[in-house]
N, C-alpha and C positions, 0 to 999 in steps of 0.2 A: 503492500501498499504505499501512496506516494502522500505526502505532506502539501500542502497550499499555501504559498510567501508572498506578499507584496513585492518582495527584492531577492535575489540570493546573491551576497558578494562572497567571493572566489578569494581570502587572504585579508588579513587584518592587521593591517599597513597603515604606510604613509596614507594610501587611498582609502583603502576601508573601512578605516575606524572613521574619519569624518565623514565618509557616504551613508554607513549606518547611522551614526547620530544625528545626522540628517534628513534622513528618509524617517527616523524613527519621530522625528518632531511634526514631520508633517502628516504623521498618522500610519505609516505605513509598519507593517511586521516584516520584520527583514531575520535573515539568517546567513550568519556566517559560518564558513566553512576554513580555518585555519589549519595546515599542514603541519606547523610548529606544532611546541607547546605550551607556547606562551603569544601574547600579540605583540605587536611594535615591528617585526617584519623588520628592515633594513635599519629603521632608527636606531634598532642597539647600536650599529656601527656605524652609522652616516656622521660626519661632521652636522649634518642638521644645518648646513648654511642654506640661507633666505633671499631672497632681492623680493623690494614689492616698491612701486611709485607710488605718491601721492598719499602715504601713512599717516598716521596722526603721529605717531615719533617723528617724522621728520618735521610737519606741522609746528611741533609743540619747539622745535630747531630752528624753525624760520626757514627751511629748505625748500622751495618752490619745486616740484617734481612732478611727473605727470606719467600716464602710463604710454602716450605716445612717445615720449623722452624715452621712456623703459625699453618700446617697443622698437623704435632708431637704433639701441647701442645694439640688444640683440642681434639685429641685422645687420649692423656694420661689422661688430666682433664674429659673427658668423661665417663674414663674404657669404650673406644673404642664403648659405647652405639650409639655415634652421626653417620648419614648416611654419611659413607665417600663419597659417589661418589658425593652429596649435598654439602658437606664441601668442599672437592679439588676444587668444581666448585667455589664456595664462597670465599678460601683465594686465590685463583689463578689470583680472578679478583679484589678482593677487595681493590690493591693498584689502581686502573685505576680510581677505584672509588673514593676513596677517594683523591685524585690529582685531579679530576676534580673537588670534591666538594671545592677546595683550591684554585683552579686555579679561581674558579668564586665566591669566597669571603668568601667561609666559614671559619672560625678563631675560633683555639679550646683552652681551656682555658690553663693561660701561664703553662709553665712546661711540655704541653703533648708534647709528649706522654706518659704516666706512664704503670709500670707493671699493677697496678691496687690492689683493696683489697676488694671491697665490695663482690668478686669474686673469686675464685682458679686464684692468680696472674700466668701471663706469665712467659717464660721465657725472654723474651726480651722486652723492653716498645715499646707497637704497641697501646694501649690503650688511645682513643681519644673523647673529646665530647665537645659542645661548653657549653656557658653561658648561655644561657636560653634553654638549653636540645634539646629535638626536635624541638622545635621551633625555634632554632638556624639552623638548615638542610632548616625546611620548607621556613624559610626568604630568604635563599639561592636558591633554587627552584623555589618560587614564580615565578620570572620574567622571567627566562629561559620557565617557562610554560605558561605565559601570554601573552610572543613574540610570540609563537605557536598556540594560540589561537584567538590573533591580528592579524596574516599572515591568517589564516581562513584551517589551515593545523590541527587542533584541535578543535572539536567542543566537549562540555560537556554540559551533562544534567545535572543538581544540584536537589537535593530530589528525585530522579529516581531511584528506586530498580528494578536490574533484578529477575524477577520471571519464565524463565524457560529458559532450554537451547533448541534450535530446531536441530534436530539430523535428517540427511537422512536414507535410509533404510539402509546401510552401517555401522550406527552408528555414521559417519563424525558431527561433529558440524556445522552448519549452519550459525548460528545466535541465536538471543536471546529475548526474548518477556521482556517486562518492564512496570513500571506500576510508574507514576507520577505522576505531576498535572496537564498534558493534558489525561489523563487515562492511557489505554491500548497501547503500541506501539512494533511494529516488526522493528528489525532492522537486517540487513543479513550482514555475514562477512564468510572469511575462517579462521581468527582468532581471538578465544575468548580468555581473558585471563581473571581470575578470579582473583581477586586482594584484595577481601572485605573483609580482615582480618579473625580473629581468632573466637573464639563462648563465651571468657571470661565473657560479659555482658547477657549471657541469662543461668541464675540459671539450669533451665531444662536440657540443652546439657551439660553444666559444668558437674553437674553429672554424667549424662550417660556415656558421654566420659570417663572422669575422674575416676569414681568412688567414687568419695569425693564432699560435699555438698560447693557450691560456698560462702565461708566464708566473703568472701570481697568487695566490691562495690569498685571498685578504677580503672577499666575498662573506656575504651571509649566507650560510648554508644551504636555504631553501630555494635561492635560487635557481631552477633547476630549469627554467626554460619550461614550465607545464602549461603556463597561460600559451603561447608560442604553438604549443602542439594543439590545444584544445581550441583555439582560433582557427589556426588555416584546415583543422578538420573539419570545422564548420562553414569553411567555407572562404576565409579569409586568407591573409598574404601578407608580409612581412618586407619593410625597405628601410633605409638607412645606411645600408653595407657600406656606401660609398662615402660615406662620411665618419668612418674607425678615425682615432685619434689616440694616442697615447702618452701618458703624462710623461716629464722628462727625468726619469729615470730615477729607480729606487737601488737600493743594494742590499742584494737578494740571500736569504742564508746558503743555499747552494744550488746546482743544476738538476735539481727534481723537479721538474714541474708539474702542477704548477709550487711553485715552493712560497715561504713565508719570507715577509720583508724584514730583512736586519736592522737595517737604520738608512738612513738619508743622506745626500751632502749637502752643502748649500750652494745650491747652484743660482740663486738668484740675486741678481746683481743689484736690485735695490737692498738685500739684508748683509749679501753681503760681495764685493765684487773678485771679480775670480784675477788667481795668480797663475794657474795651474794652464793647461791647454786639453781640450777634450779633443780623441782621435779615435775613431771605426776601425774595423778588423783590419784594415787594410793600413793604419798604422797614417790615416788622412784627417785632417780637422774640416769638420763642416759645417761651423757656423761659426759666429762672433761672440765667443764666450762672455760677452759681456753684454750682448743685447739685449735691451731691458722686454723685448717682448716674449712672454708666453709662449703667445700661440707661436711665434717666429721660431723659438729652440723647439718646441715639439713637433711642428711640423718637419723642421729640418733630421729628427731625427727620426720619424716617420720611415726618411727616404732612405734608413742605415740599416746594412745587414744584421735583421736578429733582435730591429729596435736594439741594438747594444751600440754603448762605447764606453771608453776609461778616461780616467782624468787621471793627466801625465804629469808628474812634479818632480824636482830636485831637493836636494838636501838641503840649499839656503831655501827656498822656499818653506819648505817643514819645520825649518827654525822658526823663520820670518813673519809668514803668513798668517791672518785668523783662523782660529781652529775652522776646520773642511765640514768635518761630520755630525750629524746630530740626529737624533730620534726623538720621538714625542712631533704634537702636531701643536698650533695655537700657541694656546697661553701657557702648554704644558712643556717645552721644548727642552732637553739635555742635549746640549752641545759636549761632545768627548773633549775630556783633556789629552795632552799629551800620550800622558801613561795605557790609559785607553785604545790610542790609535796604536800606539807598540805592540798593545799583545792583538790586535784582531792585524799587524802584520805580520804577526808571527803564528796564528791560528786560522784567522778567516780565509775561505778561499779566494774571497773575492778583492782581498787584497795582495798586492804583490812588491817585494823589494828587489833588489839586483843592485850590485856595483857597476852597469853597462847597462846601457840602452839596448845591444843586444842581448845580452844576457834576460831584460826585463819582458822584452820582446817572445823569445822563445818558452819562458814561464805563462805569456800571458795568452800566445795564441796569436799573438798581433802578428802583422809583417814585417821583420825587422827593416829592411832597407825601406820600406813607407816611413815608417816613425823616426828614423836616423835622417831621413830628406828633410822630414815635418819641421823635426828639431829644430834642425840647422838651418832652414828658409826660416821658421820663427825667429831664432835667436839673431840669425842676421839684418830681419826687415827689423829689429827693435829703436834702428836708426831711423827709419824714415816710417812710412803709412804700414799697416798689418794690410795685406792682401783679400782679407775677410771685414776691414773696417771696424776691427777692436781697435779700441783707446785705451782700455785700462792694460797696461803691459810692464809691471814694475821691476821685475828681473828675467833674466834669461833662464834658461834650463841648463846647466853646465857642470852642476859640483853633484859628484857622485854621494851616497848611493839616489839612483831612481824611484819613484812610487808611481803604482800602479790601482785605482779603484776603480773594479768595474762594475759598470750601470748598466741599467734593463728597465727599456721601456714598459710601461705594465699599463691594464686598465683594468679595474674593478669595479666597472658599470657596463650594462650592455648596450652596444651602439645599435644593435638594429631591432624592430622593434614590429608589433601590429598595427596595421595603418585603418587608420578611422577617419570619422568628418568630423566636421565643428561642433557636431552633440555627441563625440566620443563614441559614435556607433562605431562597433567595426566593419569594414566594407571591403568585399571583393575586388578583382581586379579591374571591375568595369565602374566602380566606383559606385557602386549599390551595396545600402547598408542591409545589414543580416538581422532584422527586425530581432528586436528584446535581448542583443548582445553587445554588451558595451565594454570598453577598455580604457586604461588611465593607468598612470604612474610608470615604474622604467619599464613596463608589458611595452609602451610605446615606442622606446629604446631613447639613448642621450642624441642620436640623432634626429630624430624630429623637433626637439625640444632644444636642442642645441648646436645642431649642425655638425659639421667637421671643427668647431671649437669647445672649450670648454666656458659655458660663460657663468659666471656667480649666481647661484641659487636656482638655478634655472631645472634642476633634477627635482629638490626637493619642494620649491612653492608649485609649481603645476601639480605635482604631484596631491600634496595637499591642499589646491583649488581644485582640482579637476574633481577630486571625492567629495569634496564639497558640493559643487556645483549639481554631480549628481545625484545626489541626496536630495539637495534645496531645491531643484526645480527642473532637471530634464527627467530622471524617472517618472513612469506616466503606472497610474495602476487603476483599480475599478473601485478598491477597498474591498474587494469580496472577501481575501484573505484574513486583513484585520477583522471584520464584521465574524467572521464564521470563529475567530478565536474567541470573542467575543459570548 
């Protein structure tokens, strides 16, 4: 026997929680099916960075900002590669989402909003996050969600995965088949929302969709691509692969991919100007190391073999330059002291030291002739212009021993996602909506909301916003299920 609901939501994370809250407030009888043993999804790991223009917080600081300006920035940063309709829907409603969060207890870090640093900066201060990252958002959402559950308006089945969408002869989605602790169950509804997250913890699907290996193990373990498989099986399709982008490198624990992140190098010129050079496996420099554009550096790395490079320097730089390596994020950063660096060069596979460039190349696998020529050319050009346009060049690389720190471009989110229209309905390749089926969040892919760039706050904020919009105004029902429950 199947039960009847006004809305079924697959996933109790950044999309599913607000969607359930707002649908319940409209009188809906909501069922959430969550594969994990707890709610929150990627909010448990996310930095929780949000962006919104025209907020109360900005007004209180005298910041004159607008969704139009936010939209223009997003399209500028993405070089027009983001989906205009989804970006427009997100930014036009982002302020209402952020104000709702702050009205209900969300507190950003002191000094926020900011322009941004780890991504290309906005033209105005509209970037916010909390002290505990995504968990700060979850802490605010949880009491509101629990209240709807306690009121009997929302029912949630944990450790329960949607395995199939039920469709009628006209392809309309009418319910789901789920698998959980009580076995296989059927649940019917005229509204099914896929909010299962992406595929960033599924190495096979990651490589299939992105065309790159999954180098890093740093994503939420339940982002296995279930929503993509369900949506495609129902007649939908995926898009955004051309917008794949990676970060500008992390230091991984080992070569057993996907590997864990061990540390990061301070490659942000705004934080620390480079004294070292960056070379690929051919021993060639590929970007001006002091280029202030995150986007330019990331796209340069995207063209390198295996998304990999080495930071090369000598003993003089080791002694005189500011510390290179750190762990932690945002306000919780630990910069490695000399003794920790020394330990890493003695024990860590990504840290290599040698008495000559030739020996260094042999140990790392870098082309020896290539790196020797590159270092010679770099040193010779110090008296004139750098061929790549670098300006900060305080020291030559001449004094042994020489050092190399291997960096790996990584991606912890899902680039490719289900195609939807501007009402968040899953669509087929003819752009026709599949009735009764909606999708939002990372399931849409960063390639749609950010294009081929990292745009501050344009993953978490659209997810929250789309969930809120779905529950608040998009989902439609007759009230039959709610009335039957009474």
